C-alpha positions in Angstrom: -24.8 32.7 -63.8 -25.8 31.5 -60.3 -23.4 30.2 -57.7 -23.5 26.6 -56.9 -25.0 25.8 -53.4 -23.0 22.6 -53.2 -20.4 22.8 -50.4 -16.9 21.6 -51.0 -16.1 18.5 -48.8 -14.0 19.5 -45.8 -11.4 17.6 -43.9 -12.0 16.7 -40.3 -9.8 19.6 -39.1 -11.6 22.0 -41.5 -14.9 21.0 -40.1 -13.8 21.9 -36.6 -12.6 25.3 -37.8 -15.8 25.9 -39.7 -17.9 24.9 -36.7 -15.9 27.2 -34.4 -16.5 30.0 -36.8 -20.3 29.4 -36.8 -22.4 30.7 -33.9 -23.9 28.0 -31.7 -27.5 29.1 -32.4 -27.0 29.1 -36.1 -28.8 26.2 -37.9 -25.7 25.4 -39.8 -23.7 24.8 -36.6 -25.7 21.7 -35.8 -25.1 20.3 -39.3 -21.3 21.0 -39.0 -21.3 19.4 -35.5 -22.9 16.2 -36.9 -20.5 16.1 -39.7 -17.6 16.6 -37.4 -18.7 13.7 -35.2 -18.9 11.4 -38.2 -15.5 12.6 -39.5 -13.8 11.9 -36.2 -15.5 8.6 -35.4 -12.6 6.6 -36.8 -10.4 8.1 -34.1 -12.9 7.1 -31.4 -13.1 3.6 -32.7 -9.3 3.3 -32.9 -8.9 4.4 -29.3 -11.6 2.1 -28.2 -9.8 -0.8 -29.9 -6.8 -0.3 -27.7 -8.9 -1.5 -24.7 -10.4 -4.5 -26.4 -10.1 -7.9 -24.7 -10.3 -6.5 -21.2 -13.7 -7.9 -20.3 -15.9 -5.2 -21.8 -17.9 -5.6 -25.0 -16.4 -3.8 -28.0 -19.7 -2.0 -28.7 -19.8 -0.6 -25.2 -16.2 0.6 -25.6 -17.0 2.3 -28.9 -20.1 3.9 -27.5 -18.1 5.2 -24.5 -15.3 6.5 -26.8 -18.0 8.2 -29.0 -19.4 10.0 -25.9 -15.8 11.2 -25.1 -15.5 12.4 -28.7 -18.7 14.4 -28.6 -17.6 16.0 -25.3 -14.3 16.9 -26.9 -16.1 18.4 -29.9 -18.4 20.5 -27.7 -15.6 21.7 -25.5 -13.0 22.4 -28.2 -11.8 26.0 -28.5 -10.1 26.5 -31.9 -8.7 29.9 -30.8 -6.2 28.3 -28.5 -4.3 27.0 -31.5 -4.3 23.4 -30.4 -5.0 20.7 -32.9 -8.3 19.0 -32.3 -6.8 15.5 -32.3 -4.3 16.5 -29.6 -7.2 17.8 -27.5 -9.6 15.0 -28.3 -7.4 12.0 -27.6 -7.0 12.6 -23.8 -10.7 13.4 -23.5 -11.7 10.1 -25.2 -9.2 8.1 -23.3 -10.3 9.6 -20.0 -13.9 8.7 -20.8 -12.9 5.1 -21.5 -10.8 4.8 -18.4 -13.7 6.2 -16.3 -15.9 3.5 -17.9 -13.6 0.8 -16.7 -13.1 2.4 -13.3 -16.8 3.0 -12.5 -18.6 0.1 -14.2 -16.5 -3.0 -14.5 -15.4 -3.6 -10.9 -17.2 -6.5 -9.3 -16.4 -5.4 -5.8 -16.3 -1.7 -4.9 -12.8 -0.6 -4.1 -11.4 2.9 -3.4 -10.9 5.0 -6.5 -7.3 5.4 -5.6 -6.8 1.6 -6.0 -8.7 1.6 -9.2 -6.5 4.3 -10.7 -3.4 2.5 -9.4 -4.5 -0.7 -11.2 -4.8 1.2 -14.5 -1.3 2.7 -14.0 0.2 -0.7 -13.1 -1.4 -2.3 -16.2 0.0 0.4 -18.5 3.4 0.4 -16.8 3.6 -3.4 -17.0 3.1 -3.4 -20.7 5.8 -0.7 -21.2 8.3 -2.4 -18.9 7.7 -5.9 -20.5 8.8 -4.4 -23.8 11.8 -2.5 -22.5 13.1 -5.2 -20.1 12.3 -8.2 -22.3 10.6 -9.9 -19.3 7.7 -9.5 -16.9 8.4 -6.6 -14.5 8.8 -7.3 -10.8 7.1 -5.3 -8.0 10.3 -3.3 -7.5 10.4 -2.5 -11.3 6.9 -1.3 -11.2 7.4 0.8 -8.1 10.5 2.5 -9.5 8.7 3.2 -12.8 5.6 4.6 -11.1 7.6 6.5 -8.4 5.6 4.8 -5.7 6.5 2.3 -2.9 6.4 -1.4 -3.4 3.6 -1.6 -0.8 1.5 0.7 -2.9 2.1 -1.5 -5.9 1.1 -4.6 -3.9 -2.0 -2.9 -2.7 -2.9 -2.0 -6.2 -2.4 -5.6 -7.4 -4.5 -6.9 -4.6 -7.2 -4.4 -5.3 -7.2 -5.5 -9.0 -8.5 -8.9 -7.9 -11.9 -7.2 -7.4 -11.9 -6.3 -11.1 -13.8 -9.4 -12.1 -15.7 -12.1 -10.3 -16.1 -15.8 -11.1 -19.6 -17.3 -11.1 -20.3 -19.8 -8.3 -21.7 -22.1 -11.0 -18.3 -22.3 -12.7 -17.4 -26.0 -13.2 -14.3 -27.2 -11.2 -12.6 -30.5 -10.4 -12.1 -33.5 -12.7 -14.4 -33.2 -15.8 -16.3 -30.3 -14.1 -18.0 -32.7 -11.7 -18.3 -29.9 -9.1 -19.3 -26.3 -9.2 -17.2 -23.6 -7.5 -20.0 -23.0 -5.0 -19.8 -26.6 -3.9 -16.2 -26.1 -2.7 -17.0 -23.1 -0.5 -17.2 -23.7 3.2 -20.4 -23.3 5.3 -20.9 -22.4 8.9 -20.1 -25.5 11.0 -22.3 -25.5 14.1 -20.2 -28.3 15.7 -17.1 -26.2 15.3 -18.9 -23.2 16.8 -20.0 -25.2 19.8 -16.4 -26.6 20.2 -15.1 -23.0 20.3 -17.7 -22.1 22.9 -16.8 -25.0 25.1 -13.1 -24.0 25.0 -14.0 -20.4 25.9 -16.5 -21.6 28.6 -13.8 -22.9 30.9 -12.0 -19.6 31.7 -15.4 -17.9 31.9 -16.7 -20.4 34.5 -13.5 -19.8 36.5 -14.6 -16.2 37.1 -17.8 -17.3 39.0 -18.1 -17.9 42.7 -18.0 -21.6 43.8 -21.7 -21.6 44.7 -22.7 -20.1 41.3 -20.6 -22.8 39.5 -22.2 -25.5 41.5 -25.7 -24.3 40.8 -25.1 -24.1 37.1 -23.6 -27.6 37.2 -26.7 -28.9 38.9 -29.0 -27.1 36.5 -27.4 -27.8 33.2 -25.4 -30.9 33.7 -27.4 -32.6 36.5 -30.7 -31.5 34.9 -32.2 -30.7 38.3 -35.1 -28.3 38.6 -34.8 -25.0 40.4 -36.9 -26.4 43.2 -34.6 -29.4 43.6 -31.5 -27.2 43.5 -33.1 -24.9 46.2 -33.8 -27.9 48.4 -30.2 -29.2 48.0 -28.6 -25.8 48.5 -30.9 -24.8 51.5 -32.1 -21.6 49.8 -35.3 -20.5 48.2 -36.2 -21.3 44.6 -36.5 -17.5 43.9 -32.9 -17.0 45.1 -31.8 -19.9 42.9 -33.5 -18.3 39.9 -31.7 -15.0 40.6 -28.3 -16.6 41.0 -28.7 -18.6 37.7 -29.7 -15.4 35.8 -26.8 -13.4 37.3 -24.3 -16.2 36.5 -25.5 -16.6 32.9 -25.3 -12.9 32.4 -21.7 -12.9 33.6 -20.8 -15.8 31.3 -22.3 -14.1 28.3 -20.3 -11.0 29.0 -17.1 -13.1 29.0 -18.0 -15.1 25.9 -18.9 -12.0 23.9 
């Protein structure tokens, strides 16, 4: 009587133990690894579902969680006596959090602020349940053992998490787009600021230099006409104008 070659179905934990007992180079190790991935996929999907509704497609979250699961399977050491689930959950969650931290921020902010945002989000949910209300900045700071300034900094950094399209309709019945409400550079305002700053800058010039600039740019006289009026050469007028303008630029900048 020959022994049956059909393997008895194994539980997810049994698969991990069997895989650990099979050398990596053995053909059966690859089979056990694939079966373990399939057996533990429900755990990855469950952990991914906890982060649904945060702006990322569900398929992307499941794929990220699956990558974390595969990493956990490949790194798991059964000889340490730790249940695979206890080892895999932090690994999968870490992969998901890295996905949010590295790929979903519209504006690049320091990793410290990205991590603070995740901590604030998690703490906010816990405190809302325990306090029966939305937590204040002081509540969050006390819970996270950080200062209120750090919490505020994290909340401000969280605003970079998502961006709004400039084509988003705004106003009554969406008559305008968000981009239409943004200010543009106003050259008249810029000139007005320069005129205000020009007064103190002109006061630093010598009387003759101020008079020459006034004749040239307000009186619209040529350098030859200014030279004749001032009793100096046209070359000297040119040098004085260049020197005065350089002085003014220095003050205005």
